[in-house]
C-alpha positions as CSV (number, residue, x, y, z in Angstrom):
1,M,61.6,68.5,84.7
2,T,64.6,70.6,85.7
3,L,65.1,71.9,89.2
4,L,64.8,75.5,87.9
5,A,61.3,74.7,86.5
6,S,60.3,72.7,89.6
7,R,58.7,74.0,92.8
8,L,61.9,73.7,94.7
9,T,62.2,76.7,97.1
10,I,64.7,78.3,99.5
11,R,62.6,76.7,102.3
12,H,63.5,73.3,100.9
13,L,67.2,74.1,100.5
14,R,67.4,75.4,104.1
15,M,65.7,72.3,105.3
16,V,68.2,70.0,103.5
17,V,71.2,71.9,105.0
18,A,69.7,71.8,108.5
19,I,69.1,68.0,108.3
20,V,72.7,67.4,107.0
21,E,74.2,69.5,109.7
22,E,72.0,68.2,112.6
23,G,71.8,64.6,111.5
24,N,68.4,64.3,113.0
25,L,64.9,65.4,112.0
26,V,63.9,66.5,115.5
27,R,66.9,68.8,115.9
28,A,66.5,70.1,112.3
29,A,62.9,71.0,113.1
30,E,63.9,72.9,116.2
31,R,66.5,74.8,114.4
32,L,64.1,75.8,111.6
33,N,61.3,76.5,114.1
34,M,59.1,74.0,112.4
35,T,57.2,70.9,113.5
36,Q,58.8,67.5,112.8
37,S,55.8,66.5,110.6
38,A,56.3,69.7,108.6
39,V,60.0,68.9,108.1
40,T,59.2,65.3,107.1
41,K,56.6,66.6,104.6
42,A,59.1,69.1,103.2
43,L,61.7,66.4,102.9
44,Q,59.4,64.1,101.0
45,E,58.6,67.0,98.6
46,T,62.3,67.7,98.0
47,E,63.1,64.1,97.3
48,A,60.1,63.9,94.8
49,L,61.2,67.1,93.1
50,T,64.9,66.0,92.8
51,G,64.0,62.4,91.9
52,T,66.6,61.1,94.4
53,R,66.8,59.7,97.9
54,L,68.6,62.3,99.9
55,F,68.7,60.6,103.3
56,D,68.5,57.1,104.7
57,R,66.5,56.7,107.9
58,T,68.0,54.7,110.8
59,N,67.2,54.1,114.4
60,R,69.9,56.7,115.3
61,G,68.7,59.4,113.0
62,V,69.3,60.0,109.3
63,V,72.4,59.3,107.1
64,T,73.0,61.6,104.2
65,T,73.3,59.9,100.8
66,V,75.7,61.1,98.1
67,Y,72.8,62.9,96.5
68,G,72.0,64.7,99.8
69,E,75.6,65.8,100.2
70,A,75.6,67.1,96.6
71,L,72.4,69.1,97.0
72,A,73.4,70.4,100.4
73,F,76.7,71.7,98.9
74,H,74.9,73.7,96.2
75,A,72.2,74.8,98.7
76,R,74.8,76.4,100.9
77,L,76.2,78.3,97.9
78,I,72.7,79.5,96.8
79,I,71.9,80.6,100.4
80,A,75.2,82.5,100.6
81,Q,74.7,84.2,97.3
82,L,71.2,85.3,98.3
83,A,72.7,86.8,101.5
84,H,75.3,88.6,99.3
85,A,72.5,89.9,97.1
86,E,70.7,91.3,100.2
87,E,73.9,93.0,101.3
88,H,74.5,94.4,97.8
89,L,71.0,95.9,97.7
90,A,71.7,97.4,101.2
91,D,75.0,98.8,100.0
92,L,73.2,100.4,97.0
93,R,70.5,101.8,99.3
94,D,72.6,103.4,102.0
95,G,76.2,103.2,100.7
96,A,77.7,102.4,104.0
97,G,76.7,99.0,105.2
98,G,77.3,95.4,104.1
99,R,78.6,92.2,105.7
100,V,81.7,90.1,105.0
101,A,82.7,86.7,106.5
102,V,86.4,86.2,106.8
103,G,88.5,83.2,107.7
104,T,91.8,84.0,109.2
105,L,95.0,82.0,109.9
106,L,97.4,82.9,112.7
107,S,99.8,84.6,110.2
108,A,97.2,87.3,109.5
109,S,95.2,87.5,112.7
110,A,97.7,89.5,114.8
111,E,98.2,92.6,112.6
112,L,97.3,92.4,108.8
113,L,93.6,91.6,109.1
114,P,92.8,93.7,112.3
115,T,94.6,96.7,110.8
116,A,92.7,96.4,107.5
117,I,89.4,96.0,109.2
118,A,89.9,99.0,111.4
119,R,91.0,101.0,108.4
120,L,87.9,100.0,106.4
121,R,85.4,100.5,109.3
122,K,86.6,104.1,109.7
123,E,85.2,104.7,106.2
124,R,82.2,102.3,106.5
125,P,81.1,102.3,110.2
126,K,78.1,100.1,109.5
127,L,80.1,97.3,107.9
128,V,79.7,94.0,109.8
129,V,82.7,91.7,109.8
130,K,82.4,88.1,110.9
131,L,85.8,86.5,111.8
132,V,86.5,82.8,112.0
133,E,90.0,81.7,113.1
134,A,91.0,78.2,112.3
135,T,93.4,76.1,110.1
136,D,93.1,75.5,106.3
137,D,91.4,72.2,106.7
138,V,88.5,74.0,108.3
139,L,88.5,77.3,106.5
140,L,88.9,76.2,102.9
141,P,85.8,73.9,103.0
142,A,83.8,76.8,104.5
143,L,85.1,79.1,101.8
144,R,84.1,76.6,99.0
145,S,80.6,76.2,100.5
146,G,80.0,79.9,100.6
147,E,80.0,80.3,104.4
148,L,83.1,82.5,104.1
149,D,83.8,85.2,101.5
150,L,87.6,85.0,101.8
151,V,90.4,83.5,103.8
152,V,93.4,85.6,104.8
153,G,96.8,84.2,105.9
154,R,99.6,81.9,104.7
155,L,98.6,80.6,101.3
156,S,97.8,77.0,101.1
157,E,99.8,74.4,99.2
158,Q,99.1,73.4,95.6
159,R,97.0,70.4,96.5
160,D,94.6,72.6,98.5
161,R,93.9,75.1,95.6
162,L,91.0,73.5,93.8
163,N,88.3,76.0,92.9
164,V,90.0,78.8,94.7
165,T,91.9,81.9,93.6
166,Q,94.9,83.2,95.5
167,E,96.5,86.6,95.6
168,V,99.9,87.3,97.2
169,L,100.0,90.3,99.5
170,M,103.3,90.0,101.3
171,D,105.9,87.5,102.4
172,D,106.6,86.1,105.8
173,I,108.9,83.7,107.6
174,A,108.6,81.6,110.7
175,C,110.5,82.7,113.8
176,V,111.5,80.7,116.8
177,V,110.5,82.3,120.1
178,A,111.0,81.8,123.8
179,R,110.3,83.6,127.1
180,H,112.7,86.3,128.4
181,G,115.3,84.5,130.4
182,H,115.1,81.2,128.6
183,P,118.5,79.6,128.7
184,L,118.8,79.9,124.9
185,T,118.3,83.7,125.0
186,M,121.6,84.0,126.8
187,R,123.6,82.8,123.7
188,R,124.9,85.1,121.0
189,A,124.4,82.4,118.4
190,V,121.9,79.6,118.2
191,S,121.8,76.7,115.7
192,L,119.0,74.3,114.9
193,A,120.9,71.6,116.7
194,D,120.7,73.7,119.9
195,L,117.0,73.5,119.7
196,I,116.8,69.7,119.9
197,G,115.6,68.3,123.2
198,W,113.5,71.3,124.3
199,E,109.7,71.1,124.7
200,W,107.9,72.8,121.8
201,I,104.6,74.5,120.9
202,L,103.9,73.8,117.2
203,P,101.2,74.1,114.6
204,P,99.2,70.9,114.0
205,A,100.9,68.2,112.0
206,Q,98.5,68.6,109.0
207,T,99.3,72.3,108.4
208,S,101.7,73.5,105.7
209,L,103.7,75.5,108.3
210,R,104.4,72.4,110.4
211,R,105.5,70.6,107.3
212,L,107.9,73.4,106.4
213,I,109.3,73.4,110.0
214,D,109.9,69.7,109.8
215,M,111.7,70.2,106.5
216,A,114.0,72.9,107.9
217,F,115.3,70.4,110.5
218,R,115.6,67.5,108.0
219,E,117.6,69.7,105.6
220,E,120.1,70.1,108.4
221,G,120.2,66.3,109.0
222,L,118.2,66.6,112.2
223,E,115.0,65.0,113.4
224,P,112.1,67.4,113.7
225,P,110.8,68.2,117.2
226,T,108.5,65.5,118.6
227,H,107.8,66.6,122.2
228,A,105.2,69.2,121.2
229,V,102.0,70.8,122.2
230,E,100.0,71.3,119.0
231,S,98.0,74.5,119.0
232,V,96.9,77.4,116.8
233,S,95.6,79.5,119.7
234,L,97.8,82.6,120.1
235,L,96.5,83.2,123.7
236,A,97.3,79.6,124.8
237,N,100.6,79.7,123.1
238,R,101.6,82.9,124.7
239,A,100.7,81.7,128.2
240,L,102.6,78.5,127.8
241,L,105.7,80.2,126.4
242,I,105.8,82.8,129.2
243,D,105.2,80.4,132.0
244,A,107.7,77.6,131.0
245,D,110.8,76.9,129.0
246,Y,108.9,76.0,125.8
247,L,110.1,77.0,122.4
248,G,107.5,78.1,119.9
249,V,107.2,79.0,116.2
250,L,105.3,82.1,115.1
251,P,105.0,83.9,111.8
252,A,107.4,86.9,111.8
253,S,104.6,89.5,111.7
254,V,103.1,87.9,114.8
255,A,106.4,87.3,116.6
256,R,107.5,91.0,116.2
257,R,104.3,92.1,117.7
258,E,104.6,89.7,120.6
259,V,108.2,90.8,121.3
260,A,107.2,94.5,121.2
261,G,104.5,93.7,123.8
262,G,107.1,92.2,126.2
263,G,107.5,88.7,127.6
264,L,108.9,86.9,124.5
265,T,112.2,87.0,122.7
266,I,113.0,85.9,119.1
267,L,115.9,83.5,119.0
268,P,118.7,84.3,116.5
269,V,118.1,81.3,114.4
270,T,116.4,81.2,110.9
271,L,114.1,78.6,109.5
272,E,114.9,79.6,105.9
273,V,112.5,77.1,104.1
274,T,109.5,78.6,106.0
275,E,109.5,81.7,103.9
276,S,106.1,81.8,102.2
277,P,103.5,84.2,100.9
278,I,100.7,85.7,102.9
279,G,97.6,86.5,100.9
280,I,93.9,86.3,100.1
281,T,92.0,83.2,99.0
282,T,88.6,83.5,97.4
283,R,86.3,81.1,95.5
284,S,86.9,80.9,91.7
285,H,84.0,81.9,89.3
286,V,82.2,83.8,92.1
287,R,81.5,87.6,92.1
288,L,82.5,89.0,95.5
289,S,80.1,91.3,97.4
290,P,80.9,95.0,97.5
291,A,81.8,94.7,101.2
292,A,84.3,91.9,100.4
293,Q,85.8,93.8,97.6
294,L,86.3,96.8,99.8
295,L,88.0,94.7,102.5
296,I,90.3,93.2,99.9
297,G,91.3,96.7,98.9
298,A,92.0,97.6,102.5
299,L,94.1,94.4,102.9
300,R,96.2,95.3,99.8
301,R,96.9,98.8,101.2
302,T,97.7,97.5,104.7
303,A,100.0,94.8,103.4
304,A,101.9,97.4,101.4
305,D,102.2,99.6,104.5
306,L,103.4,96.8,106.7
307,S,105.9,95.5,104.1
308,S,107.5,99.0,103.8
309,R,107.1,100.1,107.4
310,D,110.0,102.2,108.8
311,I,112.9,100.0,109.8
312,S,113.0,101.5,113.3
313,D,109.7,99.8,114.0
314,Q,110.9,96.4,112.7
315,H,114.4,96.2,114.2
316,H,114.1,97.5,117.7
317,A,113.7,94.9,120.3
318,P,113.1,95.3,124.1
319,G,116.2,95.9,126.1
320,G,117.5,98.8,123.9
321,R,119.3,96.6,121.4
322,Y,118.9,96.3,117.7
323,S,118.9,92.6,116.8
324,P,120.5,91.2,113.7
325,A,118.2,88.2,113.7
326,S,116.6,87.6,110.4
327,C,113.1,87.5,111.9
328,L,113.7,91.1,113.1
329,N,115.4,92.3,110.0
330,D,112.9,92.4,107.2
331,E,114.1,89.7,104.9
332,F,111.7,90.8,102.2
333,S,112.7,94.5,101.7
334,I,115.7,96.0,100.0
335,Y,117.6,98.5,102.2
336,R,120.2,100.8,100.8
337,A,123.3,101.9,102.6
338,G,121.6,105.1,103.7
339,D,119.0,103.0,105.5
340,C,121.6,101.0,107.4
341,A,123.4,104.2,108.2
342,K,120.2,105.9,109.6
343,F,119.5,102.7,111.5
344,C,122.9,102.8,113.2
345,M,122.7,106.6,113.7
346,R,119.3,106.3,115.4
347,G,120.8,103.9,117.9
348,L,123.7,106.3,118.6
349,A,121.5,109.3,119.0
350,T,119.5,107.5,121.7
351,G,122.5,106.1,123.5
352,Q,121.8,102.6,122.3
353,P,124.3,100.2,120.7
354,C,124.2,99.4,117.0
355,E,126.8,96.7,116.9
356,G,125.5,93.8,114.8
357,T,123.6,96.0,112.4
358,T,123.8,93.9,109.2
359,C,123.3,95.0,105.6
360,S,124.3,93.1,102.5
361,V,127.5,93.8,100.7
362,R,125.5,94.7,97.6
363,D,123.7,97.5,99.5
364,L,126.7,98.8,101.5
365,G,128.7,99.0,98.3
366,H,126.9,102.4,97.8
367,I,128.8,104.0,100.7
368,P,130.7,107.0,99.1
369,S,134.4,106.6,98.8
370,S,134.8,110.0,100.3
371,L,133.5,108.8,103.7
372,P,136.5,109.1,106.2
373,A,138.0,105.6,106.8
374,T,138.3,106.5,110.5
375,A,134.6,107.0,110.8
376,S,133.3,104.1,108.7
377,Q,134.9,101.3,110.7
378,C,133.4,98.6,108.5
379,E,134.4,94.9,108.5
380,E,133.8,93.1,105.2
381,G,133.0,89.4,105.3
382,T,132.1,87.0,102.5
383,E,128.4,87.8,102.6
384,T,127.8,90.8,105.0
385,M,129.4,94.0,106.3
386,R,128.7,95.1,109.9
387,L,128.6,98.8,110.9
388,K,130.3,98.9,114.3
389,G,129.8,102.5,115.4
390,I,129.6,105.0,112.7
391,L,129.6,108.6,114.0
392,P,126.5,110.5,113.2
393,T,128.4,113.3,111.5
394,A,130.0,110.8,109.1
395,L,126.7,109.0,108.6
396,L,125.1,112.3,107.4
397,A,127.6,112.2,104.6
398,L,125.9,109.2,103.1
399,G,122.8,111.2,102.2
400,V,124.4,114.6,101.3
401,S,126.3,115.5,98.2
402,A,128.1,118.7,97.3
403,A,126.0,121.2,95.4
404,S,126.6,121.2,91.7
405,A,127.4,124.4,89.9
406,Q,125.3,123.2,86.9
407,Q,121.7,122.2,86.8
408,P,121.6,118.5,87.4
409,P,119.8,116.1,85.0
410,L,116.1,115.6,85.7
411,K,115.7,112.2,87.5
412,V,113.0,109.9,86.3
413,G,112.3,107.0,88.7
414,M,111.7,103.6,87.2
415,I,110.4,100.9,89.6
416,T,110.2,97.6,87.7
417,T,110.6,93.9,87.8
418,L,114.1,92.9,86.8
419,S,114.7,89.6,88.6
420,G,112.9,86.2,88.6
421,P,111.1,84.4,85.8
422,A,109.3,87.7,84.8
423,G,112.5,89.7,84.9
424,Y,112.7,90.1,81.1
425,L,109.5,92.1,81.1
426,G,111.0,94.9,83.2
427,Q,114.4,94.6,81.5
428,D,112.7,95.3,78.1
429,I,110.7,98.3,79.5
430,R,113.9,99.7,81.0
431,D,116.0,99.2,77.9
432,G,113.3,100.6,75.6
433,F,113.1,103.7,77.8
434,Q,116.8,104.1,78.0
435,L,117.1,103.7,74.2
436,A,114.9,106.8,73.7
437,I,117.2,108.8,76.0
438,D,120.3,107.5,74.2
439,L,118.9,108.4,70.8
440,N,118.4,112.0,72.0
441,K,122.0,112.2,73.5
442,G,120.9,111.9,77.1
443,A,117.9,114.1,76.9
444,L,114.1,113.9,76.5
445,G,112.3,116.9,75.1
446,G,115.5,118.9,75.3
447,R,116.0,118.4,79.0
448,N,118.9,116.2,80.2
449,V,117.5,113.1,81.9
450,Q,118.9,110.5,84.3
451,L,116.9,107.2,84.6
452,V,117.0,105.9,88.1
453,V,116.1,102.2,88.1
454,E,115.3,99.9,91.0
455,D,114.2,96.2,91.0
456,D,110.9,95.6,92.9
457,S,111.5,91.8,92.7
458,L,107.8,91.5,92.1
459,K,107.1,92.3,95.8
460,P,104.6,95.1,96.6
461,G,106.4,96.1,99.8
462,N,109.7,96.6,98.0
463,A,108.0,98.8,95.4
464,K,106.4,101.0,98.0
465,Q,109.6,101.4,99.9
466,I,111.6,102.2,96.8
467,A,109.0,104.8,95.8
468,S,109.2,106.4,99.2
469,K,113.0,106.6,99.1
470,M,113.0,108.1,95.6
471,L,110.5,110.7,96.7
472,S,112.1,111.6,100.0
473,E,115.8,111.1,99.4
474,Q,116.2,111.9,95.7
475,G,113.3,114.3,95.1
476,I,112.1,112.4,92.1
477,K,108.8,113.8,90.7
478,I,108.2,111.6,87.6
479,F,107.9,107.8,87.8
480,T,107.2,104.9,85.4
481,G,108.0,101.2,84.9
482,V,105.8,99.0,87.1
483,V,105.0,95.7,85.3
484,F,102.4,94.0,87.6
485,A,99.1,95.2,89.0
486,N,99.7,94.0,92.6
487,V,103.0,95.9,92.7
488,A,101.2,99.0,91.3
489,F,98.6,98.9,94.0
490,A,101.4,99.4,96.6
491,A,103.7,101.9,94.8
492,V,101.4,104.1,92.7
493,P,99.3,105.5,95.5
494,E,102.5,106.4,97.4
495,I,103.6,108.4,94.3
496,L,100.3,110.1,93.7
497,D,99.7,111.0,97.3
498,S,103.1,112.9,97.1
499,N,101.8,114.9,94.2
500,A,104.3,113.3,91.8
501,I,103.5,112.2,88.2
502,Y,103.2,108.5,87.3
503,V,103.3,107.4,83.6
504,S,102.4,103.7,83.3
505,A,104.5,101.8,80.7
506,N,102.6,98.5,81.3
507,T,99.9,97.6,83.8
508,A,96.9,99.8,84.2
509,S,94.2,98.3,86.4
510,A,90.5,99.2,86.6
511,T,91.2,100.7,90.1
512,F,93.0,103.7,88.6
513,A,90.8,103.9,85.5
514,G,87.4,104.5,87.0
515,K,86.2,106.2,90.2
516,E,89.8,106.4,91.6
517,C,91.3,108.0,88.6
518,H,93.9,110.7,89.4
519,P,95.0,113.9,87.6
520,N,98.7,112.9,88.0
521,Y,98.2,109.3,86.6
522,F,98.8,108.8,82.9
523,V,98.9,105.5,80.9
524,S,100.9,105.2,77.7
525,S,100.3,101.4,77.3
526,W,96.7,100.2,77.7
527,Q,94.0,99.6,80.3
528,D,94.4,96.0,81.4
529,D,91.0,94.8,80.2
530,S,91.6,95.9,76.6
531,Q,93.8,92.9,76.0
532,G,91.0,90.4,76.8
533,E,88.4,92.6,75.0
534,S,90.4,92.8,71.8
535,A,90.8,89.0,71.8
536,G,87.1,88.5,72.4
537,A,86.4,90.9,69.5
538,L,88.7,89.0,67.2
539,A,87.1,85.6,68.1
540,Q,83.7,87.2,67.4
541,S,84.8,88.6,64.0
542,L,86.2,85.3,62.9
543,G,82.8,83.7,63.4
544,Y,83.6,81.3,66.2
545,K,80.5,80.0,68.0
546,R,81.9,77.9,70.9
547,A,84.9,79.1,73.0
548,F,86.9,77.4,75.7
549,L,88.8,79.8,78.0
550,V,92.1,79.1,79.9
551,A,93.9,81.3,82.4
552,P,95.9,81.1,85.6
553,N,94.0,80.9,88.8
554,Y,94.6,84.4,90.1
555,Q,92.8,87.8,89.8
556,A,94.3,88.8,86.5
557,G,93.2,85.4,85.0
558,K,89.6,86.0,86.2
559,E,89.6,89.5,84.9
560,T,90.8,88.7,81.4
561,M,88.2,86.0,81.1
562,E,85.5,88.5,81.9
563,A,87.0,91.0,79.5
564,F,87.0,88.4,76.7
565,K,83.3,87.6,77.4
566,R,82.4,91.3,77.2
567,F,83.2,91.3,73.4
568,Y,82.6,87.7,72.5
569,K,79.0,86.9,71.9
570,G,79.2,83.1,71.3
571,A,78.8,80.3,73.8
572,V,81.5,79.7,76.4
573,V,81.6,75.9,76.6
574,G,84.2,75.6,79.3
575,E,86.7,77.4,81.5
576,A,89.9,76.0,83.0
577,Y,91.9,77.8,85.7
578,T,95.5,76.6,86.0
579,G,98.2,77.0,88.7
580,L,100.8,79.7,88.5
581,D,103.5,77.1,88.8
582,Q,101.8,74.5,86.6
583,T,103.9,72.9,83.8
584,D,101.7,69.9,82.9
585,F,98.5,70.8,81.0
586,A,97.4,67.3,80.0
587,V,94.2,67.6,82.0
588,V,93.3,70.9,80.4
589,M,94.0,69.4,77.0
590,A,91.6,66.6,77.8
591,Q,88.9,69.1,78.9
592,I,89.3,71.1,75.7
593,R,89.0,68.0,73.6
594,A,85.9,66.9,75.5
595,A,84.2,70.3,75.3
596,K,84.6,70.4,71.4
597,P,85.0,74.2,71.1
598,D,85.8,75.8,67.8
599,V,88.3,78.2,69.4
600,V,90.4,78.4,72.5
601,Y,91.2,81.7,74.3
602,E,94.4,81.3,76.3
603,F,96.1,83.6,78.8
604,E,99.3,81.9,80.1
605,P,102.1,84.5,80.3
606,G,105.8,84.0,80.0
607,G,107.1,80.5,80.7
608,L,103.5,79.2,81.3
609,G,102.7,80.3,77.7
610,I,105.7,78.5,76.3
611,A,104.8,75.2,78.1
612,F,101.1,75.5,77.1
613,L,101.7,76.2,73.4
614,R,104.2,73.3,73.1
615,Q,101.8,70.8,74.8
616,Y,98.9,72.1,72.7
617,Q,100.9,71.3,69.6
618,Q,102.1,67.9,70.9
619,S,98.5,66.9,71.8
620,G,97.4,67.4,68.2
621,L,94.9,70.1,69.2
622,L,96.7,72.8,67.2
623,K,95.7,71.1,64.0
624,E,92.1,70.7,65.2
625,I,91.1,73.8,67.2
626,P,92.4,77.3,66.4
627,M,93.7,79.6,69.2
628,V,93.3,83.3,70.0
629,V,95.6,84.3,72.8
630,H,96.3,87.2,75.1
631,P,99.2,89.5,74.1
632,A,101.3,88.3,77.1
633,S,100.9,84.7,75.9
634,L,102.6,85.2,72.5
635,D,105.1,88.0,72.3
636,Q,108.2,88.0,70.1
637,A,110.3,86.2,72.7
638,I,107.7,83.4,73.2
639,A,107.2,83.0,69.5
640,Q,110.9,82.4,69.0
641,A,111.0,80.0,72.0
642,V,108.2,77.7,70.9
643,G,108.9,77.8,67.1
644,D,106.3,75.9,65.0
645,A,103.9,75.6,68.0
646,A,103.0,79.2,67.4
647,I,102.3,78.9,63.7
648,G,98.7,79.8,63.0
649,V,98.0,81.1,66.5
650,K,96.3,84.5,66.5
651,V,97.1,87.2,69.1
652,T,95.9,90.8,69.5
653,S,98.1,93.8,70.2
654,H,98.3,97.5,70.0
655,W,101.8,97.4,68.5
656,N,103.9,95.2,66.3
657,E,107.5,95.4,65.0
658,D,106.2,95.7,61.3
659,F,104.1,98.8,61.9
660,D,104.9,101.2,59.1
661,N,105.4,104.6,60.6
662,P,108.6,106.7,61.0
663,I,108.8,106.6,64.8
664,N,108.4,102.8,64.9
665,K,111.0,102.4,62.1
666,T,113.5,104.5,64.1
667,F,112.8,102.5,67.3
668,V,113.2,99.1,65.6
669,A,116.4,100.1,63.7
670,A,118.0,101.5,67.0
671,W,117.1,98.4,68.9
672,R,118.6,96.1,66.3
673,A,121.7,98.2,66.2
674,K,122.1,98.0,70.0
675,Y,120.8,94.6,70.8
676,G,121.2,92.5,67.6
677,D,118.9,89.5,67.4
678,R,117.3,90.1,70.9
679,P,113.5,89.9,70.4
680,I,111.7,93.2,70.4
681,T,108.7,92.8,72.6
682,Y,105.8,95.1,73.1
683,Y,107.2,95.7,76.6
684,A,110.3,97.4,75.0
685,A,108.0,99.4,72.7
686,Q,106.0,100.5,75.7
687,G,109.1,101.6,77.6
688,Y,110.2,103.6,74.5
689,D,106.7,105.2,74.2
690,A,106.6,106.2,77.9
691,A,109.9,108.0,77.4
692,L,108.6,109.8,74.3
693,L,105.4,110.9,76.2
694,I,107.5,112.2,79.1
695,G,109.7,114.0,76.5
696,A,106.7,115.6,74.8
697,G,105.7,117.0,78.2
698,L,109.2,118.2,79.0
699,A,109.4,120.0,75.7
700,K,106.5,122.2,76.9
701,D,107.4,122.3,80.6
702,P,111.2,121.7,81.1
703,A,110.8,121.9,84.9
704,G,109.3,118.4,84.7
705,G,107.1,117.8,87.7
706,D,108.2,120.7,90.0
707,N,104.7,122.0,89.3
708,P,102.7,118.8,88.7
709,S,99.7,120.8,87.4
710,A,101.8,122.5,84.8
711,F,103.4,119.3,83.7
712,R,100.1,117.5,83.5
713,K,98.8,120.3,81.2
714,A,101.9,119.9,79.1
715,L,101.3,116.2,78.7
716,L,97.7,116.7,77.8
717,A,98.5,119.4,75.3
718,A,101.4,117.5,73.7
719,N,101.4,116.0,70.3
720,I,102.0,112.4,71.5
721,P,104.6,110.6,69.4
722,S,104.3,106.8,69.5
723,V,105.6,103.7,67.8
724,R,101.9,102.7,67.4
725,G,101.1,105.8,65.3
726,P,98.6,108.4,66.6
727,F,96.6,107.9,69.7
728,K,94.9,110.2,72.2
729,F,93.9,110.2,75.9
730,G,90.5,109.4,77.1
731,P,88.8,111.3,80.0
732,N,90.8,109.1,82.5
733,Q,94.1,109.8,80.7
734,H,94.3,106.2,79.4
735,P,94.9,105.6,75.6
736,I,92.2,105.5,73.0
737,Q,93.9,103.4,70.3
738,D,93.6,100.8,67.6
739,W,94.0,97.1,68.3
740,Y,95.3,94.6,65.7
741,A,95.3,90.8,65.0
742,L,98.8,89.3,64.7
743,K,99.7,85.8,63.6
744,A,102.9,83.9,64.0
745,E,104.8,82.6,61.0
746,R,108.3,81.9,59.8
747,A,110.2,84.7,57.9
748,A,112.3,84.1,54.8
749,D,115.4,83.7,57.1
750,G,113.6,80.9,59.0
751,K,113.1,83.0,62.2
752,M,109.7,83.0,63.9
753,V,108.0,86.4,63.6
754,L,104.7,88.0,64.4
755,K,102.9,89.6,61.3
756,T,100.2,92.1,61.5
757,D,97.0,90.6,59.9
758,A,94.1,93.0,60.4
759,K,92.6,95.7,62.6
760,V,90.3,94.4,65.2
761,L,89.2,97.5,67.2
762,T,89.4,101.2,66.1
763,A,89.9,104.0,68.6
764,H,89.1,101.7,71.5
765,G,89.1,103.1,75.0
766,D,88.1,101.2,78.1
767,S,85.1,100.3,80.1
768,Y,85.8,102.5,83.1
769,S,86.4,106.0,81.7
770,G,82.8,107.0,82.2
771,Q,83.2,106.5,85.9
772,C,86.2,108.9,86.0
773,K,85.3,112.5,86.8
774,A,87.4,114.8,84.6
775,P,90.7,115.4,86.5
776,A,90.9,118.9,87.8
777,N,93.6,121.3,86.4
């Protein structure tokens, strides 16, 4: 008899958990408000139903067996899910309640999490939030057991990521702090060697931050601090630091807040290796409650706000002096010369010194050559330039240019990812867009256009700050280019809230496709789920009955699996979540072989996809089990990189280089003429299409965004040209388009290419358009 078919009840499960946690039948009975004899009887029933001995009785109480531990683990999950179900029903009933349990680490407890909770409870005053502050070794087991819905703070190391999904919100670095008047605060410069010999307050030895602090000292050839009080209590740490000459280490977001409150000072020394991401950790394979989902949304918005907060809030320290210390300068934002100038000018305007204001040479290189030399007073070093007292009148010149007698080109803002491992995606979007401008002699739709490009570095805070600058300083009204969903969450609302137009050339999450659709938000690429849905439809059409799914262990990986299952009706015999930095997939290959599927669906983008495909071939699985993959897992660049490992692999896409239509032929020929053998990816095609769509709108409304409502109408009324062939917008202004199956093979010249094989979906929209109310004119 299975447990589902047995008479095992929630009462039995609660009893097992109580005995495990109390270690004694008497205390378990008191906790459950039952008699000891009733607990004993219930335990006997449970052991009979499970066919196992759950506890060993001793003179000192009960000892949980391995079977008892296993049942208690699942019992906690079931009880937690029932609680979520109750909350979900309450949400549906009154629309304002709910409960969420959150674990928090010190890095999030001072500002990120409290701000997000306050923000959310203004909208949902009946929401109940339970907070548990501890270290990872306490919080992660509580998360896995269902006691917590999510954990917020410094993300754990790779070894702690089993069965959890992590999402990066922002970056942080550790700062060294001391009380005002500490002997080290009197020095203009402090090195790590100067910190040796002082008493310290440090995180516990088992934490990842402590290990990084120790590493920072060892990399300088120094022994880490040993005379330390180990504590994660902010109240205790603050009291010890203020009352004695201790040194402490706090996350930068916490340290800045403490400095602003008075009493503490950040020492001008940087622990470079402690830079790490702050984010959200949730359980894999578990649907979050509506309340938890709403809190995650609030955390995303808050993180973006904090990352791009006005520099005057981040750089001003008590005592009327702007500090150049890296923990006060935002190491994770890109500041242009104008920002540094305003920073210095603000100090002069209030009678405060600005000496020591530091910006990178790269950024200060944008200072106009017309700026009077007598006013700039800049010193150039090997890595930085310091502004030593620029006059306000001269600083104003940094943001003002002479009026042009002719109408200037229309500026289109492109915020995209150009650096790092994913940099080629943004580069292709940029170059595809610019190619359309070049083919039309610097114009789109008859209007001269200037593409203004900024690298978001795949950091949401950077993207939001760039969007704000483009809006306020350059007056840009039309935007495009964001590659990744987490970056879009930060930048796109900033654009839409300013009544500007955003045309997505890549990511398009469910957030902006459903209830939060916006009249100024257009998508020329696809809604994100379409990629997984088309792959699921392909696997279904090919008659596969047993599928194994593989994806990275983060939100997009979970979403693409769900999208695949939406259109695939066969059995899913296994799922494997991999690390975002994983390069060895031997364990996954073994899981696939053991599960004996007849197809594998794989989403491993970029370099991950290259490694996975190569190892899939080397393991011999490529000859045994066919693959259907996500478009990001086998684009033209990946196909050329892996060679024969891609042969026979099927991938779905809305575009391919061999599409036989005039617009696509023009695009492909122009790309080849300009870039030679550089692979033509669908990212480049999407950049080109985004430019054509904006051009179609400009042909009808040359003002281009000065009147957003007029330009929106122009876009909707336009005959949309596309490298894909005809497509139209759905009610949420996302494409309704065809999806195709492609396969990798070698061309006559020996190069690896993707060939269009068959149509998979016709006029396919998305699953969220019905939730979007028709955007108002």
